[in-house]
C-alpha positions in Angstrom: 16.7 -3.1 28.4 17.5 -4.7 24.7 18.4 -1.4 23.2 18.3 -1.6 19.3 19.4 1.3 17.1 17.1 1.7 13.9 17.8 3.3 10.5 15.6 4.0 7.6 17.2 5.0 3.9 16.6 4.6 0.5 20.0 3.1 0.0 22.1 1.0 2.6 25.7 1.7 0.8 27.8 3.3 3.8 28.6 2.2 7.8 28.7 5.8 8.1 27.1 6.6 11.0 26.1 3.8 12.2 29.8 2.8 13.1 30.3 6.2 15.0 27.1 5.2 16.8 28.1 1.8 17.7 31.6 3.2 18.9 30.0 5.8 21.0 27.8 2.7 22.8 30.7 0.7 23.4 33.0 3.7 24.9 30.4 4.4 27.0 29.4 0.9 28.3 26.7 0.4 26.0 25.3 -3.2 24.7 23.7 -3.0 21.2 21.3 -5.8 20.8 20.5 -5.3 17.1 20.5 -2.5 14.4 17.5 -2.5 12.1 17.9 -1.6 8.9 15.2 -0.5 6.6 15.8 0.2 2.8 13.7 0.4 -0.2 16.4 0.0 -3.2 19.7 -1.3 -2.5 21.8 -3.0 0.0 24.9 -3.8 0.4 25.1 -7.0 1.9 28.9 -6.8 2.7 28.5 -4.1 5.1 25.7 -6.0 6.7 28.2 -8.6 7.3 30.9 -6.8 8.9 28.0 -5.3 11.3 27.3 -8.6 12.1 30.7 -9.1 13.7 29.6 -6.4 16.2 26.0 -7.6 16.8 22.7 -8.8 15.5 21.6 -7.2 12.2 17.9 -7.4 10.7 18.1 -5.7 7.2 14.4 -5.3 5.8 13.4 -4.9 2.4 10.2 -2.6 1.8 7.7 -4.8 -0.1 9.6 -7.7 0.5 9.6 -8.5 3.7 8.7 -11.9 3.6 9.7 -13.2 7.1 7.8 -10.5 8.9 4.6 -11.2 6.8 4.8 -14.8 7.9 5.4 -14.1 11.6 2.2 -11.5 11.3 0.0 -14.3 9.4 1.1 -17.0 12.0 -0.5 -14.3 14.9 -3.6 -14.4 13.2 -3.3 -10.9 11.6 -5.4 -10.0 8.6 -4.2 -10.1 5.3 -5.8 -6.7 4.7 -4.0 -5.6 7.9 -0.8 -6.7 6.8 -1.0 -5.4 3.3 -2.1 -2.0 4.9 1.0 -2.1 7.1 3.9 -3.5 5.0 2.8 -2.7 1.2 3.9 0.7 -0.4 2.2 1.2 -3.7 4.3 4.4 -4.2 7.4 2.2 -4.5 6.2 0.7 -7.9 4.3 4.0 -9.1 6.7 6.6 -8.1 10.0 4.7 -6.5 9.1 6.5 -3.4 7.9 4.8 0.0 6.1 7.1 3.0 8.5 8.1 6.1 5.5 6.5 8.1 5.9 3.1 6.4 9.5 3.3 6.6 9.5 3.7 10.3 6.6 1.2 10.9 8.7 -1.3 9.1 11.5 -0.8 11.7 9.1 -0.6 14.8 7.7 -4.3 13.6 10.7 -6.1 12.9 12.1 -4.7 16.1 9.5 -6.2 18.1 9.5 -9.5 16.2 13.2 -9.7 17.3 13.2 -9.0 20.7 14.0 -5.4 21.0 12.8 -3.6 24.0 13.8 0.1 22.9 14.0 1.4 19.8 16.5 4.3 19.3 16.0 6.0 15.6 19.1 7.7 13.9 18.8 9.3 10.8 21.9 8.3 8.3 23.3 12.4 8.6 23.3 12.6 12.2 26.4 11.7 14.9 26.5 11.3 18.7 28.2 14.5 19.2 26.9 18.0 19.7 28.1 21.3 18.7 28.7 23.6 21.4 30.6 27.3 21.7 33.5 27.8 23.2 35.2 31.2 23.5 33.3 32.1 20.2 34.1 29.1 18.2 32.1 26.1 17.5 33.2 23.1 18.9 32.2 19.3 18.8 31.9 17.2 22.3 30.7 13.6 22.2 28.4 12.7 24.3 26.9 9.4 26.0 24.1 9.1 23.3 22.7 6.1 24.2 23.3 6.8 28.2 21.4 10.0 27.9 18.1 8.6 26.5 18.2 5.6 29.1 18.9 7.9 31.6 14.8 8.9 31.4 13.6 5.9 29.4 14.2 4.1 33.1 11.4 5.7 34.6 8.3 3.7 34.5 6.5 6.9 33.3 8.7 7.5 30.5 8.3 5.9 27.0 9.5 8.0 24.7 13.0 10.5 24.8 13.9 13.0 22.2 15.6 15.7 21.4 16.7 18.8 18.6 19.8 18.7 16.8 22.8 21.0 16.6 23.9 21.8 13.4 22.3 23.9 10.3 18.7 23.9 10.6 16.6 22.7 7.6 15.3 26.1 6.6 19.0 27.9 5.8 19.6 31.6 6.2 18.0 33.8 4.2 15.9 37.2 4.7 13.6 38.8 2.1 10.2 40.9 2.1 7.5 38.2 2.1 9.3 35.8 3.9 6.8 35.8 7.0 3.8 35.2 4.6 5.9 32.5 3.3 6.6 31.0 6.7 2.6 31.2 7.7 1.9 29.4 4.4 3.9 26.6 5.0 2.9 26.5 9.0 6.4 26.8 9.7 5.7 30.6 11.4 7.0 29.5 14.8 10.8 30.2 13.6 10.6 33.5 11.7 12.2 35.2 14.6 14.9 32.4 14.4 15.1 32.6 10.8 15.4 36.6 10.7 18.3 36.8 12.7 20.0 34.0 11.1 22.6 36.5 10.2 24.0 36.5 13.6 23.6 32.7 14.5 24.0 31.8 10.7 21.0 29.2 11.8 23.6 26.9 13.8 21.7 25.5 16.4 24.3 25.2 19.1 23.6 22.3 22.2 23.7 23.6 26.0 26.6 21.0 26.6 27.3 21.9 30.3 23.4 23.1 31.6 21.1 20.6 29.9 17.2 21.8 30.3 15.2 18.5 30.3 11.5 19.0 29.9 8.2 17.1 29.0 7.6 17.6 25.4 5.2 17.0 22.4 7.5 17.7 19.7 9.3 14.2 18.7 12.4 14.3 16.3 12.5 11.5 14.5 16.2 11.5 13.8 17.1 11.5 17.5 14.3 9.6 19.5 14.1 6.5 21.7 11.1 4.4 22.2 10.3 1.8 24.3 8.4 -0.9 22.2 5.7 -1.9 25.0 4.9 1.8 24.5 3.3 1.5 21.4 0.4 -0.1 23.3 -0.9 3.8 24.2 0.6 5.1 21.1 -0.5 5.3 17.4 1.9 4.3 14.5 4.0 6.4 12.7 2.0 8.2 9.7 2.5 9.9 6.5 1.7 10.1 2.5 2.7 10.6 -0.7 0.7 13.1 -3.0 1.5 14.7 -6.6 2.2 18.1 -7.8 2.1 18.3 -11.4 2.2 14.7 -11.9 5.7 14.8 -9.7 4.9 12.5 -6.2 6.0 14.3 -3.1 7.0 12.7 0.3 5.1 14.6 3.2 7.3 15.5 6.4 5.9 15.1 10.0 5.8 11.4 10.3 6.5 11.5 13.9 4.1 14.0 14.7 1.0 12.0 15.8 3.1 10.3 18.5 4.1 13.9 20.3 -0.2 14.9 19.9 -0.7 11.6 21.7 0.8 12.5 25.2 -2.2 14.8 25.5 -4.6 11.7 25.9 -2.4 9.3 28.1 -0.6 8.8 31.7 2.9 8.7 30.2 5.4 10.9 29.0 7.5 12.2 26.1 11.0 13.7 27.4 13.4 16.1 25.6 16.5 15.2 27.1 18.2 18.2 25.5 21.0 16.4 24.0 21.1 18.3 20.2 23.4 15.5 18.6 25.3 16.8 15.4 23.0 16.8 12.0 25.3 17.2 9.1 22.3 18.7 7.6 23.6 19.6 4.1 26.6 17.0 3.9 29.3 19.7 4.0 29.6 21.3 7.5 31.1 23.5 8.6 30.6 25.3 5.2 27.8 27.9 5.6 24.7 27.2 3.7 24.2 29.3 0.8 21.0 28.6 -0.8 20.9 31.7 -3.0 23.8 30.1 -4.8 23.7 26.2 -3.8 21.6 24.1 -6.4 21.4 21.2 -3.7 20.2 23.5 -0.8 17.9 25.1 -3.0 16.2 21.9 -4.1 16.1 20.4 -1.0 14.4 23.5 0.8 12.1 23.2 -2.3 11.2 19.7 -1.5 10.8 20.6 2.3 8.2 23.4 1.6 6.1 20.9 -0.3 6.3 18.3 2.5 5.5 20.6 4.9 2.4 21.8 2.8 1.2 18.0 2.3 1.1 17.5 5.8 -0.6 20.4 6.9 -4.1 19.6 6.3 -4.0 16.1 8.1 -2.1 17.6 11.0 -4.9 20.8 11.3 -7.6 18.1 11.1 -5.9 15.7 13.5 -5.5 18.9 16.3 -9.0 19.7 15.7 -8.8 22.8 13.7 -11.2 24.5 11.4 -10.1 23.4 8.2 -11.1 26.0 6.0 -10.6 29.3 8.4 -7.0 27.6 8.3 -6.7 27.0 4.8 -7.7 30.6 3.9 -5.3 32.1 6.1 -2.4 30.1 5.1 -3.9 30.3 1.1 -3.7 34.0 1.8 0.0 34.2 2.7 1.6 31.4 0.6 0.1 33.4 -2.4 2.5 36.0 -1.4 5.4 34.4 0.0 5.5 32.1 -2.9 6.1 35.1 -5.2 8.9 36.4 -2.9 10.8 33.3 -2.6 10.8 32.9 -6.0 12.0 36.0 -7.0 14.5 35.9 -3.9 16.0 32.7 -5.1 15.4 33.3 -8.9 13.8 30.0 -9.4 10.1 29.8 -10.6 9.6 26.3 -9.2 8.3 27.8 -5.9 5.1 29.5 -7.7 3.7 26.1 -7.5 3.2 26.0 -3.7 -0.1 27.8 -3.5 -1.5 25.3 -6.2 0.3 22.6 -3.6 -1.5 23.9 -0.6 -5.0 23.4 -2.8 -4.4 19.7 -4.0 -2.8 19.1 -0.4 -6.4 20.1 1.0 -8.4 18.3 -1.8 -7.0 15.1 -0.8 -7.6 15.5 2.8 -10.9 13.1 3.1 -8.6 10.3 1.1 -5.5 10.9 3.8 -8.1 10.2 6.8 -9.3 7.3 5.4 -5.4 6.1 4.6 -5.0 6.7 8.4 -8.0 5.3 9.8 -7.1 1.7 7.9 -3.1 2.1 9.3 -4.7 3.1 12.6 -7.2 0.1 12.5 -4.3 -2.6 11.3 -1.7 -0.9 13.5 -3.8 -1.8 16.8 -4.7 -5.1 15.2 -1.0 -6.0 15.1 -0.1 -4.6 18.4 -3.1 -6.3 20.0 -2.3 -10.2 18.4 1.3 -8.8 19.5 0.6 -8.6 23.0 -1.4 -11.9 22.8 1.5 -13.6 21.4 3.7 -12.5 24.2 1.3 -13.6 27.2 1.6 -16.8 25.5 5.0 -17.3 25.5 4.8 -15.9 29.0 2.1 -18.6 30.5 4.1 -21.3 28.8 7.1 -20.1 30.5 5.3 -20.2 33.7 4.0 -23.9 33.0 7.1 -25.2 32.0 8.9 -23.7 35.2 6.2 -24.8 37.6 6.3 -28.6 36.3 9.7 -28.7 36.7 
């Protein structure tokens, strides 16, 4: 299979961690067909040329994807659908691009350039896992590509994914009202984990020797491999931008929809139990201290707003009673917001109930945006499949005449 790496970033200005993944693939005998780099602001093309000495590289800038637009037009895709898939109005307005658009760009370019499998890696993950040995944390390199391909080779599997080792995005903390905060953020499932953070410090460790592989509907966008032909059965990535007090906020969970789809199709998503190292705060092994580190506090604040912005649409797509869920979350977020603002000595968190109200008010707008995206995506997949069929028919005709 032609395996490509997909990287999404605001600015492409370092070969870290791409070089590590290329070296890891080579070490274990895997060929990387190409690297697709989707960026929105700046790109160091000297680094692109260095990468091209090792494999094909396709840098793509958001809102400047001229070659892609031409390819889609030549396939017969409508201008309206092309604009829906490739235009990000929020880039010019706010300097932000929804994560879903970034990832869809990567998928489209990978498909147009001949990839069969696209492996997304985030810019702060590495092809190794953190394990525990005799009470000490140890880094171990793993066959990253091999572990994904081991299951992607199965006909019934179209996505492989796994979690991370390293510090969780919700760092160690404990305060009265934390449970209510997590309920309001729709992250209550991790309450017990965070509550015990004084023991494990929110450091997820990989089970290196005894992997537990299982079917899943939880997809992690920075550690996922996708058979591109699988998009015949899958929706696009999708997320939005919303504004709170005039500030634009990126919603999270652009990969959630893919997981939900597996309940309706006869294909599988497999968790390969390979928790690659996520250097969440760029300072591992330092234990994150949210109360005294401004960057960590900022990251958590925007994560909270991102989850809040995602949740109404997630609840709608899952068929939940919107008013009931909203009421329950609002009741809890009012308590949780005050509690976390006091705990972190940061009044910004008091805005969380208002953000929740705003996110639910814009739900109908988000649903319409999603339906436009889905329709445009379906048109792309249909026309792309037809293009592949025509190419196949032409090859067969030439073979027969020869």
